[in-house]
N, C-alpha and C positions, 0 to 999 in steps of 0.2 A: 307371795305367789300361792296359788291354790290349784286344786286338781284341774279345774276347767281351763285355766291359763296354760298349764302344761299340755293338756289335751289339745287345745286349739293350735298351739305351736307345732306339736308333733303331726297333726293332721295337715299342716301347711305344705308338706312336701309332696312331690308328684307320686301318684300311684299308691298312696297309703290307704290302708283299710284298718279298721279297728274291730275288735271282737273279744269274746270271753271264752276262749278254748279250754282254759284250765279250771276256772271257778267264777263265781259271780262278782268277785271283787278285784280280780286281776285283769285290768284292761290292757289288751295286747295290741300293739301297733306293728303292722307288717307292711313290707314293700314287696309286691309280687309274691306274696305268700311266705316271705321270710321275716322272722321277728327282728325288730331293731330296738324295741322298747317295751317295758312292762310297767304299768302304773298301778300301784296299790291304792285302790279307791277307799279302803278302810283306814289307811294310815293317816294320822294327824301328828305332825305335819306330813304332807305328801311324800311318798317314796317312789322313785322311778329307777328301774334297772336298765343300764345302757352298756353297749359294747364299746371297747376301745382296744388299743394295742396293749400287750402285757407291760411294756416299759412305761407307757403313759399312765396306765392304771396304777402302777406302783407309785409313781410320782404324785398322782392326785391323792392317793390314800395317805401318803406321808405328809402332804401339805394341808389337807383339810380334814377336820374331825367329822364332817358330815358326809364324807365319801367313804364307803365301806366295800369290802369284797361282795360281789354279786350274790344276792339272796336267791337260793335255788338255781344257781347258774354256775357255769365254769368260772371259777374265781380268778383265773388268769386273764380272761377276755372280757369279763363283765364286772361292773361296779353297780352298787346300789347307792343312789344319791338321795339324801334326806333333805328336803327343801325347808330347812329350818329358817327362822327369821333372818339370821345373819348370813345365809348362803347367798352367793352371787348368782343372780338370775342370768347375767351375761355368760358366766361360765357354764351354767346348766344348759342354756340354749346352745352354746358351743358344743357341749357334750352330746346333746340330742342330735345335732347336725352331724357330728363326727360318726355317731352310731349309725345313722341313716346312710351316710356315704360309704362306710365300711361294708355294710350289708349290700348296698346298691352295687358296689364294685365287684362283689363276688357273684352277682347274677350273671347268667350266660349272656354273651355279647348280643345275641339276637333278641333277648328280652330287653336289655338296656336300650337297644336301638329301635325298639318298638315294632319289631316284625312278628311278635307273638302276641 
C-alpha cells in the first residue's frame, strides 16, 4: 500500500476534509473539523496516526511491531501505524474506520444528524 491508497480510503467517509494545518508533509484528515488521522507524506513506508481506545491501542502495540504509540499525539488514545510490506491492509482499514467512528461519535448530536 502507498500514501495514495491510504488517502483515498480515508477520504471515503462522509464529511471528511483534508489539509495541511501543521506542516507541508502531514496530511490531516478531519470530520467536521475534528482530526481522525494524520498521514506523513514524507515517510517511506507510509505512516498514519489514528485514534482508538487505550485498551485496544495496548493490544495492537503488543501484537504488531508496525504499530507504535502515536507520534506527536496522546500516546493512550493514538497509535502510529507504519504501513510496512508485511502489514495487514485489512487491519489498517479497520483502524482508520475505528478512528473515524470514534471522532464522529464525539461530535455534537446536531452535527451528526446534519442540522448544522
